[in-house]
N, C-alpha and C positions, 0 to 999 in steps of 0.2 A: 739178421735184422735190417730191413731196408731202411735207408734214410728217406725223408720226405721226397726229395728230388728223384732218388732212385726208383721210387714207386712209378711215377710217370715214365721214366726212362725204360723200366722193364717192360712195362705194357707196350711201349712203342717198339722197343728193340726186338721183341718177339714176333713182330710182324713180318719183317722183310720189306726192302724197298720195292720189289717187283711182285707183290702179292696181288694175283688177279682176283682173288676173292674179295679182298679189301677194296680193290678198285671198283668192283661191282657194288659193294656196300656204299662206297663213296657216292657213286652215282644215284644211289637210292635215298641219300641223305641219312643213312643209318650209321655213319662213321662219327657222329657227334659225341659218342661216349668219350672219346680220347680228349677232345676239347673240354668236355665236362669235368673228366678227371683232372685236367691241368688247373681247373679253376677251384679245386678243393683247398680248404683251409689247412694250412701246413704250420701253423704257430699258435702257441697258447695265447698270445696278445690278441692276434687277429680273431681267434674264436670268441674271446670275451667281449671284444669290441662289436663283433657282429650281432651279439645278443644283448648288448647294453649292460654288460655286468663288469664288475671289478673283481681283482684277484682276491681283495679282502673279504668281499661277501660270499664267495663261493668256496675259498680255501683250496689253494692250488700247490702243487708240487713242481717247481721248475726243474728240479733235479730228474723227477720222473719223465718230464716232457723231453729232456735231453736223452735219457736212457731210452725210451719208447716214444718216438716222435708223434705229435699230433697229426692226424689226418681225418678230415670230416668233409665228405663230399656235398655239393649243394643240395641234393634231394633230402639228405638227412638233416642238414642245417635248417632248411625251410620248415621241416616238420617240428622243429623246436620251438618252445614258447619265449619270445624275448622277455628278458627281465626276470625269468623265473630260474633261480640258482639250483632248485630242485627238479628241474625238468627231467623225466625219466631217460629221454634219449641223450641229453647233455651229460648226465651222470656216467653213461656208458663210454664216453669218449673223453671226459675231462681228466687230466692228470691231477687227481685230488690229493690233498695234503696227506692222507693216510698211507699213500704209497711210500712215503719217505720214513714212516715209522717202522720199528723192527719187526720183521715177520715171524709168525710162528715157525717153530723148528721143522714141521713137516711140510711147509710151504717152499717149493724149490723151483729152480729153473727148467727142470725137466720132469714135471708131475707125473707124466705117463711113461717115463722112461723110454722114450722113443729114440733118442740118440745113442743109447747103448745097444740097440738091436743089431745082430749080426746080420751079414747079408749085402745085397747090393744097395748102394747109396741111393736114397730117393724112394725106395720101395719099402714099406712098412707092413709088416705082417703080425697083426694082433690076433686074429681069429681064423680058424680052420676054414680053408676054401676062399678067403677073401684076402685081397692086397690093396693097399692105399698108395696112391701115387702122389708125391709132393710135386706138383706141376710147376709152382713159381712160389717166390717169397712175397710177391706183390699182392697187396689188398687194396680195395677201394675205401676202406675205413679201418682205423686202428682202434679196436675195442680194449679197453683197459684190462679186462678180465681174460684176454686171449691166452690160451694154455700154450701156444706156441710162440709168445712174445719174445722169448729168449732163444728160439729154435735157430740153428746154424744153416740157414737156407743156402748160403753160398756153397756149402758142401754137400747138399742133398736136395736138389731140385732138378727137374728136367732141363737138360741142355742139349743141344744138337750132339755134342761129344758124348754125353751120358745115355742118350735115349736107346741106342742100340742095345747096350748092355742090359738096360732095364726092360727092354721088350723081350730080349732073349731070356732073361731071368723069369719073366712072367710065362712065356710060351713053354718053357721047360717044366713047368709045374703041372703034373697031370691032374692034381686035385683042385687047381683054380676054377672057381665058379663066378666069382664077382670081382670087378675092379672098381675102386672108388677114386674119383679124381678130386684131390684136395689141394691144399696150398697152406698159407697165402689163399688166394682165391683163383680156382683153376679157370674161370671165365675171363680173367685178364690176360690169358695167353691168346695171341691173335689168331684170327680165323683160319689163316692157312695152316699155322702150326697145330691148332686145335683139330682140324680136319684131318691132317696126316696121323696124329696120334690116335684118333678114334678109328681111323682105317686100319692102322697097324694092330689095334686091340680087337677089332672085328674079325681079324685074319686068324686069331687064336681059336682053334675049333672047340676046346672044352670050355671056353668062357661063355656063361649063359646070361649074365646080367651085367649092367653098367649103372654107375651112380655118380652123381655130381653133387658136392657139398659147396654151397655158395651163399654169400649175401648179396651178390650182384643185382638180382631182380628188386631188391629193396632199396638199395643205396646208389645204383647206378643203372637205373631201368633203361636208358637208351641203349646199353649194351645188349639187351635182348631183342636183336633185330629179327625181322621175319625169316631171314637166311639162317641166323643162329638157332632159332626155335625149330626150324625145318630140319636143319642137320642133326640137332640132338635127337630129334623123334626119329630120324631115319637111319639110327645107328645100326639096325639089323639085330639088335638085342633089346629086351625090355629095358627101358631107361627110366630111372627115377632121379628127380631132382629135388634134393633136400635143402631147403632154405633155413635160415637162422633168423628168427624173428622173436624178440623178447617182450614187445609191447605193441599195442594195437595202433599206436600212433605212427609206427614204422610202416603201416600199410597205406601209404599215400595213394591217391588216384593214379599216378604215374606207376607206382609199384604194382597195383592191382592190375593195370593194363598189360604190364610186362609178364606178370603170371599168367593172365589170360591168353597171350600169345604162345606161351608154352602149353597151356592146358588145350587150347584149340588143336594143337598138333598131337594130342593124345599123350602127353608126357605125365607121367605120375607125379604129383606134387606133395611132399610131406614137409612139416616143419619141425625143428628141434630148437628148444630154448634152454637158457640157462637161467636157474633160480638165483636172482640177484637182490641182495639187501637193499632195501628203499627204492627199488625199481619196479620189481613185479612180485614181491613177496606178500601178496594180498590176494584173497580168492576171488574178489570181484575183478580185480586187474587180469588175473589168469583167466577167469572165465570170459571176459570181454575179448581177450586175445583169441581164445578157442573160436568163439563165434565169429570174430572178424575173419580169421583164417579160413573158417568154412565158407563164408560168403565169398571169399576170394578164390575158392577151389582148391584149398590146401588142407589136408588133414593133420591135425597134431599128432606127433609121432613120439618125441622124447621130451621130458623136462628134467634136465640134467642138474645134479648137484654140481656145485662149483669144482673145477679141477683146482688143485692147490698149487696154483703157480705163484711165484714170489712176485709180490707187488699188488696182489689182488685180494688180500685176506679181508679187507673191509667189505668186500661183497658177500662173504660167507653167510649162508644161513644154515643153522644147526639141523641135524637130521631129524631131531624130534619135531621141529617147527615145520620142516619140509613134509614130514609125515601127516601132520595135522593139517596143513594146507591142501595136501593131495586128498585127504578124506573129505574135506570140505567140497573140493572141487568135483569129486565123484557123486556128492549129495546133490549138487545143483546143476549137472550137466548130464546130457545122454552119453552113454559109455564111449560111442565112437568120437566124441569130442574131448575126451580125457587123455592126455598124454601119459605115457608111462613114466613113472619117477625112477630114475636110474643114477648110478654112479658108475664111472669107469675106474676099475682098479687094475693096475699093471699086473700081468701074469694071469688074470682070469681068462676063461675061455669065451666069455661073452659079456656084455654090459651086466652089471649087477642090479637087479630090480630091488627097490626099496619099498617095502610095504605090501 
């Protein structure tokens, strides 16, 4: 897990001092994302002060904030309603008092059993033909329900020393069809490093598809520079960017513009959400999200049942309630706007559909 300071340091360290691509980005004024990330709120006290709230009225867990540090970028903070202790964006990042309560026995630090997987560190293989790369432990926002909030990133993420072994492991797999760039957030890797990794992946002949899972267009939209959007689209393989949006308020004008830069380059945009108690466990809220996503050029893809990660039990919505909500959603939206309701179960050959 990265400390608040380490997040900015990782994003910067991945660049390299002589990165010519970054020099080009700086000349275009598109390097502002690093400056913006440095302005992110990194303490519970500052988060509450920025919103005019007190610890007593929201109910906080200082211990939770120490265990999993607060990190809220300016774009997300600006989308929150000051003075509203129940703001749906605030609740996603607030170390709430329930984090300090005893967790149910099945809530663990490794809910998807990723750290126990054999093979090359940083390469996770869950489903046939696909491999997931842990690109970095850095994120632009710390979501309290994150299923990797306890993940040992220092031991299993892309570094110059590890990359060759990771690349060789992928190239040696004749059944490999798709590689998914994940993290942390893979788009916090610097341009030169990302360009090199994509080039190495594109050289694997059996690889057919590439995918990026990211929150960056929503929470750090400056990062989606014209150069980055063009490079992602020019990968030589069909490229899908899967964003993670849980509430329509996350789709700010700047976020929609960032998504538009990707869409204009022909990148397929999908969204996956997590069903979260008191945040989006309402049919109208979910329907508004699907419609707002479609307006932004993004198709709803998955609605996940919460992964049972320690510290997040207060976000859990029962399967019975999830089924009811999903049925209501199907009744009020056209089929192409209804995400699949799924759960990820360790050892399954695919995500498990619910209902």
